[in-house]
VOLUM-264225 format. One record per residue (C-alpha): residue number from 1; x, y, z. Coordinates in pm, whole numbers. Example, Ala and Ser with C-alpha at 12.3 -4.5 7.8 and 13.67 -1.06 7.14 Angstrom:
+-----+--------+--------+--------+
: pos :      x :      y :      z :
+-----+--------+--------+--------+
:   1 :   1230 :   -450 :    780 :
:   2 :   1367 :   -106 :    714 :
+-----+--------+--------+--------+
# end
This chain:
+-----+--------+--------+--------+
: pos :      x :      y :      z :
+-----+--------+--------+--------+
:   1 :   1416 :  -1421 :  -1460 :
:   2 :   1423 :  -1214 :  -1141 :
:   3 :   1399 :  -1372 :   -854 :
:   4 :   1360 :  -1123 :   -564 :
:   5 :   1316 :   -799 :   -540 :
:   6 :   1395 :   -464 :   -423 :
:   7 :   1261 :   -108 :   -466 :
:   8 :   1552 :    157 :   -502 :
:   9 :   1345 :    312 :   -225 :
:  10 :   1491 :    236 :    129 :
:  11 :   1354 :    411 :    461 :
:  12 :   1505 :    771 :    550 :
:  13 :   1395 :    836 :    193 :
:  14 :   1190 :   1135 :     67 :
:  15 :    907 :    973 :    -97 :
:  16 :    818 :   1025 :   -434 :
:  17 :    572 :   1353 :   -545 :
:  18 :    242 :   1228 :   -668 :
:  19 :    -92 :   1320 :   -824 :
:  20 :   -370 :    969 :   -777 :
:  21 :   -715 :    901 :   -765 :
:  22 :   -948 :    762 :   -492 :
:  23 :  -1228 :    518 :   -543 :
:  24 :  -1521 :    848 :   -486 :
:  25 :  -1337 :   1017 :   -768 :
:  26 :  -1175 :   1321 :   -547 :
:  27 :   -798 :   1327 :   -617 :
:  28 :   -496 :   1302 :   -368 :
:  29 :   -182 :   1428 :   -371 :
:  30 :    176 :   1412 :   -205 :
:  31 :    119 :   1769 :   -129 :
:  32 :   -231 :   1727 :     66 :
:  33 :    -76 :   1448 :    289 :
:  34 :    232 :   1666 :    402 :
:  35 :    125 :   1716 :    798 :
:  36 :     -8 :   1306 :    825 :
:  37 :    185 :   1013 :    869 :
:  38 :     67 :    750 :    556 :
:  39 :     73 :    488 :    481 :
:  40 :     43 :    324 :    132 :
:  41 :    -54 :    -45 :     90 :
:  42 :     19 :   -190 :   -253 :
:  43 :   -139 :   -461 :   -382 :
:  44 :   -277 :   -638 :   -694 :
:  45 :   -601 :   -655 :   -708 :
:  46 :   -951 :   -637 :   -517 :
:  47 :  -1107 :   -972 :   -456 :
:  48 :   -878 :  -1235 :   -494 :
:  49 :   -748 :  -1470 :   -212 :
:  50 :   -486 :  -1266 :    -75 :
:  51 :   -563 :   -986 :    -95 :
:  52 :   -919 :   -989 :     45 :
:  53 :   -691 :  -1154 :    350 :
:  54 :   -483 :   -804 :    366 :
:  55 :   -693 :   -504 :    280 :
:  56 :   -914 :   -714 :    570 :
:  57 :   -652 :   -736 :    805 :
:  58 :   -578 :   -371 :    793 :
:  59 :   -946 :   -345 :    807 :
:  60 :   -941 :   -608 :   1147 :
:  61 :   -720 :   -360 :   1278 :
:  62 :   -735 :      0 :   1172 :
:  63 :   -820 :    131 :   1429 :
:  64 :   -443 :     40 :   1609 :
:  65 :   -323 :    196 :   1269 :
:  66 :   -498 :    552 :   1286 :
:  67 :   -444 :    587 :   1736 :
:  68 :    -69 :    540 :   1565 :
:  69 :   -132 :    883 :   1409 :
:  70 :   -125 :    705 :   1029 :
:  71 :   -371 :    758 :    754 :
:  72 :   -417 :    445 :    536 :
:  73 :   -535 :    356 :    177 :
:  74 :   -491 :     74 :     31 :
:  75 :   -346 :     88 :   -349 :
:  76 :   -480 :   -149 :   -645 :
:  77 :   -499 :   -119 :  -1067 :
:  78 :   -863 :   -146 :  -1014 :
:  79 :  -1135 :    101 :  -1129 :
:  80 :  -1300 :    336 :   -870 :
:  81 :  -1628 :    102 :   -933 :
:  82 :  -1458 :   -172 :   -811 :
:  83 :  -1286 :    -30 :   -537 :
:  84 :  -1637 :    161 :   -427 :
:  85 :  -1792 :   -213 :   -416 :
:  86 :  -1448 :   -428 :   -249 :
:  87 :  -1448 :   -171 :     20 :
:  88 :  -1837 :   -183 :     60 :
:  89 :  -1864 :   -628 :     52 :
:  90 :  -1556 :   -570 :    326 :
:  91 :  -1663 :   -281 :    546 :
:  92 :  -1295 :   -111 :    443 :
:  93 :  -1283 :    240 :    694 :
:  94 :   -995 :    359 :    469 :
:  95 :   -954 :    483 :     72 :
:  96 :   -859 :    294 :   -156 :
:  97 :   -608 :    453 :   -442 :
:  98 :   -719 :    385 :   -802 :
:  99 :   -359 :    291 :   -997 :
: 100 :   -407 :    326 :  -1306 :
: 101 :   -123 :    121 :  -1529 :
: 102 :      2 :     90 :  -1195 :
: 103 :    162 :    399 :  -1295 :
: 104 :    121 :    444 :   -880 :
: 105 :    358 :    131 :   -865 :
: 106 :    550 :    173 :  -1115 :
: 107 :    729 :    511 :   -934 :
: 108 :    786 :    337 :   -629 :
: 109 :    945 :    135 :   -835 :
: 110 :    704 :   -216 :   -714 :
: 111 :    593 :   -251 :  -1080 :
: 112 :    820 :   -566 :  -1326 :
: 113 :    811 :   -900 :  -1362 :
: 114 :    657 :  -1197 :  -1128 :
: 115 :    662 :  -1511 :  -1143 :
: 116 :    313 :  -1653 :  -1053 :
: 117 :     98 :  -2025 :  -1057 :
: 118 :    426 :  -2093 :  -1313 :
: 119 :    350 :  -1791 :  -1533 :
: 120 :    551 :  -1453 :  -1559 :
: 121 :    453 :  -1193 :  -1599 :
: 122 :    463 :   -789 :  -1528 :
: 123 :    255 :   -736 :  -1228 :
: 124 :    276 :   -546 :   -887 :
: 125 :    561 :   -658 :   -607 :
: 126 :    333 :   -638 :   -335 :
: 127 :    440 :   -376 :    -87 :
: 128 :    353 :   -132 :    217 :
: 129 :    532 :    180 :    222 :
: 130 :    495 :    433 :    578 :
: 131 :    542 :    798 :    544 :
: 132 :    651 :   1030 :    836 :
: 133 :    462 :   1322 :    772 :
: 134 :    741 :   1552 :    609 :
: 135 :    690 :   1277 :    321 :
: 136 :    993 :   1076 :    406 :
: 137 :   1016 :    674 :    418 :
: 138 :    933 :    571 :    767 :
: 139 :    932 :    182 :    610 :
: 140 :    940 :    -45 :    344 :
: 141 :    771 :   -409 :    412 :
: 142 :    802 :   -628 :    139 :
: 143 :    766 :   -907 :    160 :
: 144 :    411 :   -832 :    352 :
: 145 :    214 :  -1160 :    516 :
: 146 :   -143 :  -1088 :    395 :
: 147 :   -263 :  -1266 :    733 :
: 148 :    -85 :  -1055 :    963 :
: 149 :      2 :   -760 :    793 :
: 150 :   -119 :   -502 :   1028 :
: 151 :     54 :   -664 :   1323 :
: 152 :    340 :   -611 :   1077 :
: 153 :    312 :   -303 :   1021 :
: 154 :    300 :   -238 :   1357 :
: 155 :    620 :   -461 :   1406 :
: 156 :    831 :   -273 :   1194 :
: 157 :    756 :     57 :   1335 :
: 158 :    832 :    -44 :   1664 :
: 159 :   1180 :   -186 :   1568 :
: 160 :   1246 :    140 :   1359 :
: 161 :   1151 :    370 :   1648 :
: 162 :   1411 :    170 :   1886 :
: 163 :   1700 :    170 :   1655 :
+-----+--------+--------+--------+
# end
């Protein structure tokens, strides 16, 4: 049983290259994001209590993240249709990535054994990656405080800039 989790990816490393599908069916690649700062926040499922709390917290503070120059992408295994419904229901201002078979989570090394409600299964370990314009990792945030995650991101960025 794994009691703690640590991704092999750390601050200062190059993020893995990827090609994925957004909620609207468009393709997004890591190459498309070169020259842009961006945030990937990984969660398990649209509509669950904790994941909805996290997505809405980021929604409520989205303009602060945009003012800092970051594009934001939520990532879960959910289908395009489920993502579209989630975006509509909660008026999310950022795109969601459909991570079929958790391929992107596996690339970022955040998918694996997890204990939840007494059951052990393979799942996404809720984690956020912040990338700079060159595709390097500025921050890896884990564990995530779902109810105040946007501030957690902002505080991490501030601490990193002072280091």
